[in-house]
PQR file with spaces between the fields and no chain letter, atoms N, CA, C, O and H, PARSE charges and radii, in Angstrom:
ATOM       1  N    GLN     1       0.840   -1.198    0.000 -0.4000 1.5000
ATOM       2  CA   GLN     1       0.000    0.000    0.000 -0.0000 2.0000
ATOM       3  C    GLN     1       0.877    1.251    0.000  0.5500 1.7000
ATOM       4  O    GLN     1       1.818    1.375    0.783 -0.5500 1.4000
ATOM       5  N    LYS     2       0.546    2.154   -0.884 -0.4000 1.5000
ATOM       6  CA   LYS     2       1.345    3.370   -1.017 -0.0000 2.0000
ATOM       7  C    LYS     2       1.009    4.343    0.105  0.5500 1.7000
ATOM       8  O    LYS     2      -0.152    4.498    0.483 -0.5500 1.4000
ATOM       9  H    LYS     2      -0.219    2.053   -1.520  0.4000 1.0000
ATOM      10  N    LEU     3       2.043    4.997    0.630 -0.4000 1.5000
ATOM      11  CA   LEU     3       1.836    5.995    1.675 -0.0000 2.0000
ATOM      12  C    LEU     3       2.159    7.382    1.139  0.5500 1.7000
ATOM      13  O    LEU     3       3.132    7.574    0.410 -0.5500 1.4000
ATOM      14  H    LEU     3       2.986    4.871    0.323  0.4000 1.0000
ATOM      15  N    CYS     4       1.329    8.336    1.510 -0.4000 1.5000
ATOM      16  CA   CYS     4       1.549    9.718    1.118 -0.0000 2.0000
ATOM      17  C    CYS     4       1.949   10.515    2.345  0.5500 1.7000
ATOM      18  O    CYS     4       1.410   10.314    3.433 -0.5500 1.4000
ATOM      19  H    CYS     4       0.538    8.180    2.102  0.4000 1.0000
ATOM      20  N    GLU     5       2.895   11.419    2.163 -0.4000 1.5000
ATOM      21  CA   GLU     5       3.351   12.185    3.317 -0.0000 2.0000
ATOM      22  C    GLU     5       2.602   13.489    3.453  0.5500 1.7000
ATOM      23  O    GLU     5       2.215   14.127    2.473 -0.5500 1.4000
ATOM      24  H    GLU     5       3.333   11.583    1.279  0.4000 1.0000
ATOM      25  N    ARG     6       2.411   13.861    4.708 -0.4000 1.5000
ATOM      26  CA   ARG     6       1.727   15.111    5.015 -0.0000 2.0000
ATOM      27  C    ARG     6       2.333   15.635    6.311  0.5500 1.7000
ATOM      28  O    ARG     6       2.543   14.868    7.251 -0.5500 1.4000
ATOM      29  H    ARG     6       2.725   13.343    5.503  0.4000 1.0000
ATOM      30  N    PRO     7       2.616   16.933    6.370 -0.5600 1.5000
ATOM      31  CA   PRO     7       3.170   17.471    7.621  0.2800 2.0000
ATOM      32  C    PRO     7       2.216   17.215    8.784  0.5500 1.7000
ATOM      33  O    PRO     7       0.997   17.293    8.625 -0.5500 1.4000
ATOM      34  N    SER     8       2.767   16.916    9.933 -0.4000 1.5000
ATOM      35  CA   SER     8       1.944   16.685   11.114 -0.0000 2.0000
ATOM      36  C    SER     8       1.135   17.922   11.458  0.5500 1.7000
ATOM      37  O    SER     8       1.635   19.046   11.407 -0.5500 1.4000
ATOM      38  H    SER     8       3.756   16.853   10.063  0.4000 1.0000
ATOM      39  N    GLY     9      -0.119   17.697   11.807 -0.4000 1.5000
ATOM      40  CA   GLY     9      -0.980   18.810   12.191 -0.0000 2.0000
ATOM      41  C    GLY     9      -0.913   19.098   13.681  0.5500 1.7000
ATOM      42  O    GLY     9      -1.432   20.114   14.143 -0.5500 1.4000
ATOM      43  H    GLY     9      -0.525   16.784   11.848  0.4000 1.0000
ATOM      44  N    THR    10      -0.270   18.200   14.444 -0.4000 1.5000
ATOM      45  CA   THR    10      -0.251   18.374   15.894 -0.0000 2.0000
ATOM      46  C    THR    10       1.141   18.682   16.426  0.5500 1.7000
ATOM      47  O    THR    10       1.285   19.053   17.591 -0.5500 1.4000
ATOM      48  H    THR    10       0.152   17.374   14.069  0.4000 1.0000
ATOM      49  N    TRP    11       2.152   18.536   15.607 -0.4000 1.5000
ATOM      50  CA   TRP    11       3.526   18.773   16.039 -0.0000 2.0000
ATOM      51  C    TRP    11       3.860   20.241   15.851  0.5500 1.7000
ATOM      52  O    TRP    11       3.561   20.825   14.809 -0.5500 1.4000
ATOM      53  H    TRP    11       2.035   18.234   14.661  0.4000 1.0000
ATOM      54  N    SER    12       4.486   20.841   16.869 -0.4000 1.5000
ATOM      55  CA   SER    12       4.922   22.225   16.699 -0.0000 2.0000
ATOM      56  C    SER    12       6.417   22.322   16.917  0.5500 1.7000
ATOM      57  O    SER    12       6.976   21.620   17.760 -0.5500 1.4000
ATOM      58  H    SER    12       4.728   20.366   17.715  0.4000 1.0000
ATOM      59  N    GLY    13       7.054   23.177   16.172 -0.4000 1.5000
ATOM      60  CA   GLY    13       8.485   23.384   16.326 -0.0000 2.0000
ATOM      61  C    GLY    13       9.321   22.400   15.534  0.5500 1.7000
ATOM      62  O    GLY    13       8.815   21.639   14.709 -0.5500 1.4000
ATOM      63  H    GLY    13       6.600   23.747   15.487  0.4000 1.0000
ATOM      64  N    VAL    14      10.620   22.436   15.808 -0.4000 1.5000
ATOM      65  CA   VAL    14      11.576   21.599   15.090 -0.0000 2.0000
ATOM      66  C    VAL    14      11.432   20.144   15.519  0.5500 1.7000
ATOM      67  O    VAL    14      11.176   19.851   16.686 -0.5500 1.4000
ATOM      68  H    VAL    14      11.032   23.055   16.478  0.4000 1.0000
ATOM      69  N    CYS    15      11.599   19.248   14.572 -0.4000 1.5000
ATOM      70  CA   CYS    15      11.512   17.819   14.853 -0.0000 2.0000
ATOM      71  C    CYS    15      12.911   17.275   15.085  0.5500 1.7000
ATOM      72  O    CYS    15      13.735   17.268   14.171 -0.5500 1.4000
ATOM      73  H    CYS    15      11.808   19.487   13.623  0.4000 1.0000
ATOM      74  N    GLY    16      13.184   16.817   16.306 -0.4000 1.5000
ATOM      75  CA   GLY    16      14.497   16.274   16.600 -0.0000 2.0000
ATOM      76  C    GLY    16      14.442   14.847   17.094  0.5500 1.7000
ATOM      77  O    GLY    16      15.467   14.280   17.471 -0.5500 1.4000
ATOM      78  H    GLY    16      12.514   16.822   17.048  0.4000 1.0000
ATOM      79  N    ASN    17      13.257   14.259   17.097 -0.4000 1.5000
ATOM      80  CA   ASN    17      13.103   12.922   17.657 -0.0000 2.0000
ATOM      81  C    ASN    17      12.150   12.102   16.784  0.5500 1.7000
ATOM      82  O    ASN    17      10.933   12.273   16.842 -0.5500 1.4000
ATOM      83  H    ASN    17      12.424   14.720   16.790  0.4000 1.0000
ATOM      84  N    ASN    18      12.729   11.208   15.974 -0.4000 1.5000
ATOM      85  CA   ASN    18      11.923   10.399   15.059 -0.0000 2.0000
ATOM      86  C    ASN    18      10.853    9.591   15.772  0.5500 1.7000
ATOM      87  O    ASN    18       9.717    9.505   15.306 -0.5500 1.4000
ATOM      88  H    ASN    18      13.718   11.069   15.927  0.4000 1.0000
ATOM      89  N    ASN    19      11.222    8.993   16.917 -0.4000 1.5000
ATOM      90  CA   ASN    19      10.261    8.157   17.628 -0.0000 2.0000
ATOM      91  C    ASN    19       9.083    8.949   18.150  0.5500 1.7000
ATOM      92  O    ASN    19       7.937    8.513   18.041 -0.5500 1.4000
ATOM      93  H    ASN    19      12.145    9.063   17.296  0.4000 1.0000
ATOM      94  N    ALA    20       9.362   10.113   18.716 -0.4000 1.5000
ATOM      95  CA   ALA    20       8.284   10.948   19.250 -0.0000 2.0000
ATOM      96  C    ALA    20       7.364   11.392   18.123  0.5500 1.7000
ATOM      97  O    ALA    20       6.142   11.400   18.270 -0.5500 1.4000
ATOM      98  H    ALA    20      10.293   10.466   18.805  0.4000 1.0000
ATOM      99  N    CYS    21       7.956   11.757   17.013 -0.4000 1.5000
ATOM     100  CA   CYS    21       7.170   12.184   15.852 -0.0000 2.0000
ATOM     101  C    CYS    21       6.312   11.027   15.352  0.5500 1.7000
ATOM     102  O    CYS    21       5.120   11.196   15.093 -0.5500 1.4000
ATOM     103  H    CYS    21       8.948   11.751   16.894  0.4000 1.0000
ATOM     104  N    LYS    22       6.920    9.855   15.217 -0.4000 1.5000
ATOM     105  CA   LYS    22       6.195    8.680   14.735 -0.0000 2.0000
ATOM     106  C    LYS    22       5.031    8.347   15.661  0.5500 1.7000
ATOM     107  O    LYS    22       3.907    8.130   15.209 -0.5500 1.4000
ATOM     108  H    LYS    22       7.888    9.717   15.427  0.4000 1.0000
ATOM     109  N    ASN    23       5.315    8.308   16.971 -0.4000 1.5000
ATOM     110  CA   ASN    23       4.264    7.971   17.930 -0.0000 2.0000
ATOM     111  C    ASN    23       3.121    8.967   17.884  0.5500 1.7000
ATOM     112  O    ASN    23       1.953    8.587   17.964 -0.5500 1.4000
ATOM     113  H    ASN    23       6.228    8.485   17.338  0.4000 1.0000
ATOM     114  N    GLN    24       3.461   10.247   17.754 -0.4000 1.5000
ATOM     115  CA   GLN    24       2.426   11.272   17.729 -0.0000 2.0000
ATOM     116  C    GLN    24       1.586   11.157   16.459  0.5500 1.7000
ATOM     117  O    GLN    24       0.364   11.297   16.507 -0.5500 1.4000
ATOM     118  H    GLN    24       4.410   10.556   17.689  0.4000 1.0000
ATOM     119  N    CYS    25       2.234   10.905   15.331 -0.4000 1.5000
ATOM     120  CA   CYS    25       1.507   10.724   14.072 -0.0000 2.0000
ATOM     121  C    CYS    25       0.534    9.549   14.183  0.5500 1.7000
ATOM     122  O    CYS    25      -0.627    9.646   13.784 -0.5500 1.4000
ATOM     123  H    CYS    25       3.227   10.791   15.292  0.4000 1.0000
ATOM     124  N    ILE    26       1.023    8.450   14.727 -0.4000 1.5000
ATOM     125  CA   ILE    26       0.199    7.243   14.816 -0.0000 2.0000
ATOM     126  C    ILE    26      -0.920    7.427   15.833  0.5500 1.7000
ATOM     127  O    ILE    26      -2.075    7.096   15.567 -0.5500 1.4000
ATOM     128  H    ILE    26       1.965    8.371   15.052  0.4000 1.0000
ATOM     129  N    ARG    27      -0.563    7.961   17.006 -0.4000 1.5000
ATOM     130  CA   ARG    27      -1.529    8.054   18.087 -0.0000 2.0000
ATOM     131  C    ARG    27      -2.556    9.159   17.863  0.5500 1.7000
ATOM     132  O    ARG    27      -3.760    8.929   17.980 -0.5500 1.4000
ATOM     133  H    ARG    27       0.375    8.230   17.222  0.4000 1.0000
ATOM     134  N    LEU    28      -2.079   10.352   17.542 -0.4000 1.5000
ATOM     135  CA   LEU    28      -2.985   11.496   17.474 -0.0000 2.0000
ATOM     136  C    LEU    28      -3.603   11.699   16.101  0.5500 1.7000
ATOM     137  O    LEU    28      -4.705   12.236   15.993 -0.5500 1.4000
ATOM     138  H    LEU    28      -1.101   10.539   17.446  0.4000 1.0000
ATOM     139  N    GLU    29      -2.911   11.279   15.056 -0.4000 1.5000
ATOM     140  CA   GLU    29      -3.391   11.589   13.710 -0.0000 2.0000
ATOM     141  C    GLU    29      -3.769   10.354   12.909  0.5500 1.7000
ATOM     142  O    GLU    29      -4.105   10.450   11.729 -0.5500 1.4000
ATOM     143  H    GLU    29      -2.016   10.843   15.143  0.4000 1.0000
ATOM     144  N    LYS    30      -3.711    9.177   13.561 -0.4000 1.5000
ATOM     145  CA   LYS    30      -4.105    7.930   12.909 -0.0000 2.0000
ATOM     146  C    LYS    30      -3.313    7.660   11.635  0.5500 1.7000
ATOM     147  O    LYS    30      -3.830    7.090   10.675 -0.5500 1.4000
ATOM     148  H    LYS    30      -3.438    9.099   14.520  0.4000 1.0000
ATOM     149  N    ALA    31      -2.050    8.079   11.645 -0.4000 1.5000
ATOM     150  CA   ALA    31      -1.193    7.822   10.487 -0.0000 2.0000
ATOM     151  C    ALA    31      -0.582    6.433   10.605  0.5500 1.7000
ATOM     152  O    ALA    31      -0.695    5.788   11.647 -0.5500 1.4000
ATOM     153  H    ALA    31      -1.630    8.542   12.426  0.4000 1.0000
ATOM     154  N    ARG    32       0.067    5.970    9.534 -0.4000 1.5000
ATOM     155  CA   ARG    32       0.737    4.689    9.542 -0.0000 2.0000
ATOM     156  C    ARG    32       2.128    4.799   10.126  0.5500 1.7000
ATOM     157  O    ARG    32       2.638    3.865   10.745 -0.5500 1.4000
ATOM     158  H    ARG    32       0.159    6.494    8.687  0.4000 1.0000
ATOM     159  N    HIS    33       2.741    5.974    9.916 -0.4000 1.5000
ATOM     160  CA   HIS    33       4.162    6.117   10.200 -0.0000 2.0000
ATOM     161  C    HIS    33       4.463    7.604   10.315  0.5500 1.7000
ATOM     162  O    HIS    33       3.641    8.445    9.951 -0.5500 1.4000
ATOM     163  H    HIS    33       2.327    6.733    9.414  0.4000 1.0000
ATOM     164  N    GLY    34       5.633    7.916   10.819 -0.4000 1.5000
ATOM     165  CA   GLY    34       6.039    9.319   10.880 -0.0000 2.0000
ATOM     166  C    GLY    34       7.534    9.412   11.060  0.5500 1.7000
ATOM     167  O    GLY    34       8.153    8.508   11.621 -0.5500 1.4000
ATOM     168  H    GLY    34       6.301    7.233   11.115  0.4000 1.0000
ATOM     169  N    SER    35       8.116   10.488   10.594 -0.4000 1.5000
ATOM     170  CA   SER    35       9.545   10.708   10.797 -0.0000 2.0000
ATOM     171  C    SER    35       9.881   12.179   10.615  0.5500 1.7000
ATOM     172  O    SER    35       9.107   12.954   10.053 -0.5500 1.4000
ATOM     173  H    SER    35       7.614   11.223   10.138  0.4000 1.0000
ATOM     174  N    CYS    36      11.075   12.543   11.113 -0.4000 1.5000
ATOM     175  CA   CYS    36      11.550   13.912   10.949 -0.0000 2.0000
ATOM     176  C    CYS    36      12.179   14.039    9.572  0.5500 1.7000
ATOM     177  O    CYS    36      13.145   13.342    9.260 -0.5500 1.4000
ATOM     178  H    CYS    36      11.704   11.914   11.569  0.4000 1.0000
ATOM     179  N    ASN    37      11.644   14.911    8.761 -0.4000 1.5000
ATOM     180  CA   ASN    37      12.204   15.157    7.433 -0.0000 2.0000
ATOM     181  C    ASN    37      12.618   16.611    7.323  0.5500 1.7000
ATOM     182  O    ASN    37      11.977   17.501    7.882 -0.5500 1.4000
ATOM     183  H    ASN    37      10.860   15.478    9.014  0.4000 1.0000
ATOM     184  N    TYR    38      13.701   16.836    6.594 -0.4000 1.5000
ATOM     185  CA   TYR    38      14.136   18.215    6.428 -0.0000 2.0000
ATOM     186  C    TYR    38      13.265   18.906    5.388  0.5500 1.7000
ATOM     187  O    TYR    38      13.245   18.532    4.215 -0.5500 1.4000
ATOM     188  H    TYR    38      14.222   16.113    6.140  0.4000 1.0000
ATOM     189  N    VAL    39      12.548   19.924    5.851 -0.4000 1.5000
ATOM     190  CA   VAL    39      11.764   20.763    4.953 -0.0000 2.0000
ATOM     191  C    VAL    39      12.245   22.179    5.215  0.5500 1.7000
ATOM     192  O    VAL    39      12.060   22.698    6.316 -0.5500 1.4000
ATOM     193  H    VAL    39      12.564   20.228    6.804  0.4000 1.0000
ATOM     194  N    PHE    40      12.851   22.805    4.238 -0.4000 1.5000
ATOM     195  CA   PHE    40      13.471   24.111    4.441 -0.0000 2.0000
ATOM     196  C    PHE    40      12.517   25.031    5.192  0.5500 1.7000
ATOM     197  O    PHE    40      11.366   25.159    4.776 -0.5500 1.4000
ATOM     198  H    PHE    40      13.002   22.384    3.344  0.4000 1.0000
ATOM     199  N    PRO    41      12.935   25.673    6.271 -0.5600 1.5000
ATOM     200  CA   PRO    41      14.317   25.800    6.748  0.2800 2.0000
ATOM     201  C    PRO    41      14.636   24.923    7.958  0.5500 1.7000
ATOM     202  O    PRO    41      15.633   25.182    8.631 -0.5500 1.4000
ATOM     203  N    ALA    42      13.852   23.917    8.261 -0.4000 1.5000
ATOM     204  CA   ALA    42      14.098   23.134    9.475 -0.0000 2.0000
ATOM     205  C    ALA    42      13.548   21.721    9.320  0.5500 1.7000
ATOM     206  O    ALA    42      12.860   21.410    8.348 -0.5500 1.4000
ATOM     207  H    ALA    42      13.042   23.707    7.714  0.4000 1.0000
ATOM     208  N    HIS    43      13.868   20.862   10.306 -0.4000 1.5000
ATOM     209  CA   HIS    43      13.286   19.521   10.319 -0.0000 2.0000
ATOM     210  C    HIS    43      11.844   19.601   10.799  0.5500 1.7000
ATOM     211  O    HIS    43      11.550   20.222   11.821 -0.5500 1.4000
ATOM     212  H    HIS    43      14.427   21.114   11.096  0.4000 1.0000
ATOM     213  N    LYS    44      10.954   18.970   10.056 -0.4000 1.5000
ATOM     214  CA   LYS    44       9.546   18.953   10.418 -0.0000 2.0000
ATOM     215  C    LYS    44       9.107   17.518   10.655  0.5500 1.7000
ATOM     216  O    LYS    44       9.689   16.573   10.122 -0.5500 1.4000
ATOM     217  H    LYS    44      11.193   18.465    9.226  0.4000 1.0000
ATOM     218  N    CYS    45       8.073   17.379   11.462 -0.4000 1.5000
ATOM     219  CA   CYS    45       7.496   16.056   11.697 -0.0000 2.0000
ATOM     220  C    CYS    45       6.525   15.762   10.561  0.5500 1.7000
ATOM     221  O    CYS    45       5.520   16.453   10.397 -0.5500 1.4000
ATOM     222  H    CYS    45       7.600   18.146   11.895  0.4000 1.0000
ATOM     223  N    ILE    46       6.831   14.738    9.785 -0.4000 1.5000
ATOM     224  CA   ILE    46       6.012   14.363    8.641 -0.0000 2.0000
ATOM     225  C    ILE    46       5.294   13.051    8.944  0.5500 1.7000
ATOM     226  O    ILE    46       5.919   12.074    9.356 -0.5500 1.4000
ATOM     227  H    ILE    46       7.648   14.176    9.918  0.4000 1.0000
ATOM     228  N    CYS    47       3.989   13.037    8.740 -0.4000 1.5000
ATOM     229  CA   CYS    47       3.202   11.820    8.950 -0.0000 2.0000
ATOM     230  C    CYS    47       2.922   11.154    7.605  0.5500 1.7000
ATOM     231  O    CYS    47       2.789   11.826    6.582 -0.5500 1.4000
ATOM     232  H    CYS    47       3.482   13.831    8.405  0.4000 1.0000
ATOM     233  N    TYR    48       2.837    9.840    7.622 -0.4000 1.5000
ATOM     234  CA   TYR    48       2.566    9.085    6.399 -0.0000 2.0000
ATOM     235  C    TYR    48       1.208    8.400    6.500  0.5500 1.7000
ATOM     236  O    TYR    48       0.951    7.626    7.422 -0.5500 1.4000
ATOM     237  H    TYR    48       2.945    9.295    8.453  0.4000 1.0000
ATOM     238  N    PHE    49       0.357    8.697    5.544 -0.4000 1.5000
ATOM     239  CA   PHE    49      -1.000    8.154    5.511 -0.0000 2.0000
ATOM     240  C    PHE    49      -1.190    7.302    4.264  0.5500 1.7000
ATOM     241  O    PHE    49      -0.526    7.526    3.253 -0.5500 1.4000
ATOM     242  H    PHE    49       0.565    9.326    4.795  0.4000 1.0000
ATOM     243  N    PRO    50      -2.099    6.320    4.329 -0.5600 1.5000
ATOM     244  CA   PRO    50      -2.467    5.607    3.095  0.2800 2.0000
ATOM     245  C    PRO    50      -3.028    6.624    2.105  0.5500 1.7000
ATOM     246  O    PRO    50      -3.849    7.468    2.465 -0.5500 1.4000
ATOM     247  N    CYS    51      -2.581    6.537    0.870 -0.4000 1.5000
ATOM     248  CA   CYS    51      -3.017    7.518   -0.131 -0.0000 2.0000
ATOM     249  C    CYS    51      -4.486    7.326   -0.507  0.5500 1.7000
ATOM     250  O    CYS    51      -5.013    8.067   -1.336 -0.5500 1.4000
ATOM     251  H    CYS    51      -1.914    5.852    0.577  0.4000 1.0000
Protein backbone atom coordinates (compact mmCIF):
# COMPACT_ATOMS: atom_id res chain seq x y z
CA GLN A 1 0.00 0.00 0.00
CA LYS A 2 1.35 3.37 -1.02
CA LEU A 3 1.84 5.99 1.68
CA CYS A 4 1.55 9.72 1.12
CA GLU A 5 3.35 12.18 3.32
CA ARG A 6 1.73 15.11 5.02
CA PRO A 7 3.17 17.47 7.62
CA SER A 8 1.94 16.68 11.11
CA GLY A 9 -0.98 18.81 12.19
CA THR A 10 -0.25 18.37 15.89
CA TRP A 11 3.53 18.77 16.04
CA SER A 12 4.92 22.22 16.70
CA GLY A 13 8.48 23.38 16.33
CA VAL A 14 11.58 21.60 15.09
CA CYS A 15 11.51 17.82 14.85
CA GLY A 16 14.50 16.27 16.60
CA ASN A 17 13.10 12.92 17.66
CA ASN A 18 11.92 10.40 15.06
CA ASN A 19 10.26 8.16 17.63
CA ALA A 20 8.28 10.95 19.25
CA CYS A 21 7.17 12.18 15.85
CA LYS A 22 6.19 8.68 14.74
CA ASN A 23 4.26 7.97 17.93
CA GLN A 24 2.43 11.27 17.73
CA CYS A 25 1.51 10.72 14.07
CA ILE A 26 0.20 7.24 14.82
CA ARG A 27 -1.53 8.05 18.09
CA LEU A 28 -2.99 11.50 17.47
CA GLU A 29 -3.39 11.59 13.71
CA LYS A 30 -4.10 7.93 12.91
CA ALA A 31 -1.19 7.82 10.49
CA ARG A 32 0.74 4.69 9.54
CA HIS A 33 4.16 6.12 10.20
CA GLY A 34 6.04 9.32 10.88
CA SER A 35 9.54 10.71 10.80
CA CYS A 36 11.55 13.91 10.95
CA ASN A 37 12.20 15.16 7.43
CA TYR A 38 14.14 18.22 6.43
CA VAL A 39 11.76 20.76 4.95
CA PHE A 40 13.47 24.11 4.44
CA PRO A 41 14.32 25.80 6.75
CA ALA A 42 14.10 23.13 9.47
CA HIS A 43 13.29 19.52 10.32
CA LYS A 44 9.55 18.95 10.42
CA CYS A 45 7.50 16.06 11.70
CA ILE A 46 6.01 14.36 8.64
CA CYS A 47 3.20 11.82 8.95
CA TYR A 48 2.57 9.09 6.40
CA PHE A 49 -1.00 8.15 5.51
CA PRO A 50 -2.47 5.61 3.09
CA CYS A 51 -3.02 7.52 -0.13
